[in-house]
N, C-alpha and C positions, 0 to 999 in steps of 0.2 A: 756653513754647517754648524749646528750646536756642538758644544762639548760638555761632558758630564763626568763628575767624580762620584763613585759609589763609596760611601763611607760606612764602614762596619765598626761599631763600638762593641767590644766583647770582653768578657772575663776569662774566656777559654777559646783561644784561636785555633785549636787543633782540628776541629771538625771542618773548618773552612779550607784546610789544605786539599782535601779530596774534592770538595764542591767546586773550587775554583779551577780545577784541572780541565773541566769541560768548557770553560769559557774561551780558551785560547783562540782557535781559528774563527770564532763566531762573532767577534766584536772588532770594530775599527779602533785599534788602540792609538791611532794618531789623534783621536778626539775623545778618548775616555781613559779612565784610570780607576784602579781599585786602591782604596786607602784603608788599611786596617789598623785600628788603634786598640791595643790590648792591655788590660790591667792585670792579667794573669801571668802564668809562666812565660818567660821570655823565649819567643820562637823566631827571633830575627834571622838566625841562620837557616832555619827551615824554609821561611818564605823567600829569603834571598836565593836559595837553591831552586825553589819553585819557579821564580822569575827567570832564572838562568836557563832552566831546562825546558821552558815553555815560551810562548809568545806573550805571556801575560805582562801587562804594564801595571805592576803592583808595588806599593810602598807600605812598609811595616813600621809601626812606631809603638813604643811603650807609653802608656798614659796612666793617670791616676784613676782611682776606682770610680769616681763620680761619672755617671753616664753622660750628663750634660757637658762636662768638661771634655770628655773624650770626643764627643760629636763636634764641639766647637773647635777643638784642636785639629780634627780632620778637615773641617771646613776652611780653617785658616791656611792649612797646607795646600788644599785644592786651589784656593784663590791665589796664593803665591805662585803656584805652578801655571796659572793662567786659564783655569777651567771656568766655564761660564755658569754651569749649574751644579748643584750638589743634591744627592739623595741619601737618606740615612737608613741603615738596617740595624736591628738588635741581634743578640746572640742566636735567637731561634727563628729568624726570618731569612728568606732567600729571595733573590731576584734573578730571573732567567736571562741569559745573554741575548736572546731574541728580542726581549722587551727593550733592552738598552739599544740594540741596533736599530729598532724601529723608531725609537725616540730620536736617535741621531739623524734619521732621514727627514725629520720634520723641522721646520723653521719656527721656533718658539721665541716670543719676545716678552712674555709675561714675567713679572717678578716672582710669581708663585703659581704652581700648577698642582692641582689636586688629582692624585691617582686613586688606586684602590688597595686595600689590604684585605685578604681573604684568609679564612681558616684552612688548614690542611696544606698540601703541597701541589695541588692540581691547578694548572693554568690552562684556560681554553686555548685551542689552537689559533695562532695568530696568522692572518692571511696577508697577502701582498698589498692589500689596500692600505695598510698602515693604520695610523690612529684616526678615529672618527673626529671630526671637527666639532667637539662638544661646545655648547654655549658657554661663554665666559661670564664671570660674576663681577658686577660693579654696584655702586650705590644706587644706580638707577634700575637695577634688576627688579623683577617682580618678587613679591613675598614668597611665592611658590618656588621660584628658582633659587632664592637665597637659602631657603630650607633645604632644597635638594643638594646644594653644594656644602653648606655648613654641616649637614648631618653626616657627611662622608669623611670628615677630617680625621686624620691620624698622623702623628709625627713621622711615621715610617712611609706614609703614602704621599708625602709632600716633596715636590721637586722645586728647589728654591734657587733663585739667582744668587750666586755666591757673594758678589759685591754687596747686594742689598741686604743679604742675611747678616753679613758682618757689620753693616752700618747700623743694624738694630741691636748689636751687641751679642748676637748668637742666641742659643736656646736659653730660656729661663722659665722657672716655675712661677705661677701666679702667687701673690701674697695677699694676706688679709691682715692689715696692721703690720706687725713685725713677724708674723708667722709664715714660714715657707709652706706651701701646699704642694705636696708631691703629686705630680700629674697635671694634666691640662696644658702642657707646654705646646702641643701641636695646635690646639684651638687658639691659644694666646698669640702664637706667631701669625696665624691666619687672621685673627681679629686685628692685630696691629697693621697688617698689610692692607686689609679692607678699609680701616679707618684712615690710613694714609692716602686713600684715594686711588690705589693701584688696581688694575684689572687682574683678577684671579682666573686662571685658566682651568679647564677640566680635561682629564685624560683617562677615561675609563679603561683603556687598553694597557695602561701602565699598572701592572699588577704585582704587588708584593705578597708572597705567600708566607704562611706561618702564623697568621692571626695576630691578635693584640695581647695575648697572655702567654707567658712562659709555661710550657706544658709540664715543667718540672716543679712548679709551685704546688705546695700542699693546700688542703682545704682551708686551713686557718689563715694562710697567707692570702688566698683568693678572697676570703671574706673581708679581710682587712684592706686589701687593694680596692675592692668594690666600694667600701666606705670612704676611703681616702681619695681615690682617683675620681669618683663621681662628684665628690664635694669640690675638688680642685677644678675639674672640668667646668662645673657650673659657675664657679667664681670667674673663670675665664670668659664664659658666655656673657657675663655682666660687665665686660670691659666697656668703658665709655665710648659711645658711638655705634655699638652693636644693638640691633633691635631687641628690645626687652622681651618681646613675645617668644624669642628663640628658647630662652631658658624654660619658660612654661611649656612650650611644645615638646621639648625633650622629656619633661616629666610626664606629660600626658601620653607620650609614646611609650614610656616604660610602664605606665599603668595599663595601657592597652595590651602590651606584651605580657604582663603578669596575668591579665585576665585570660589570655590565650593559653598560658602554660599552667594555670592554677597557682598553687603556692610552692610548687617544686622548683628546684634550681634550674636555671637555663641549661639546655642541652650542652654537653661537652664541658660543663662546669664553668662556663665563662664568667658569669657572676650571678649574684642572687638579686632578683628584681626588687624584693622588699627592702633590702639594705641599700640598693641603688637609689630607689625613690626617696627613702628617708634622708640619705645624704644630700640629694639635690634640693629637697625642701629646706633642709637646714641651711644650705648655702644661700638660697633665695631670701630666707627670713633672717639671715645674719646670726644664726645660732652656731656656736662653735662645733667643730667636727665631733662625732661620737667617739666613745672610748674604743670602739671596735677599730677605728682608724689608727690608733696610737702605735701599733706595731710597725706599720709602714712608715708613719711619720718619724718614729725614732730610728728606723733603719735609714731613712733619708738623712737625718741629722748625723748619725754615726758615719755615713758615707762622706758627708761634707767634712767632718772632723778628720777622718782618715785621709782625705784628699787635700787637706790644708785649706779648706774653704775656697777651692777653685771652681766650685759648681756654679753654673748659671750665667757665667760671663765669658768673655774672650779669654784665651789662654794667658796665664801669668797674672791675671788681675784678681782682685779680691772678690769673694762671693758677695752678692747684694743682700744675702740673708744673715740674720743674727742667729746665734745658737739658742735663743730663748724659745721655749715651746709652751 
């Protein structure tokens, strides 16, 4: 049977106390674990009491502020404890215990499996049939299938073999020259797996709720994220060995989306299509990111500084990025 560690990287662990209470009897804890890495108020005693009073197999750790470092720290812990797969959640995302239990019932051998991330908190009712055997992705796959898989990628919807993940050095952001580009880490990980020649699985029934954007973000931050994340994502799509047409198709998809919506922001404020398209074209034509992206870029730099440049690599190692912006 597979084994999996759910790794939550957060700045505020308090809300997970109540959410994890419903996990207890619904998961096979001999093959799964919850690992929470928190950079906010220390709640070790609270989570210890939670594990004692329930059947939860949960480990709590304090981490630095850098989100990549927290995720890498959690993955290293999971690997050292002998877990085969890891999956990652952000502060505002959730994973239902039934999804984990269904995954445990399947024999998966891929290095990386692509699930889904949806907005809101609703998950379709899962039946006893388990996961559908979706087609896997390889270099021999058709162009249509490559697009189908690559267009779904999100770092929180990826289930990764822990040993292989650590062999890659963990999460990292794409770079252009000496410039760290905040975002695109999920696609970059998937691109490296694909170029290495490994089979990438699909699992549409593995659903993470909460979407891709922190609902607490204000409009200014959303605009800056759209400019920075879209640029970084596009740089990741240009990774050597990835079909060049993918980057163009992502742009065309956004143009089509903007035509559908007019010039108004996308529903639920997820991002602004004009900013998104401009950022992607800048990346393709090797033009530096717009000034609109600077707020997120500087936030990323400040996080690295506060974290002692632990971001982007395995725990206790130096960050691969320089502080030059």
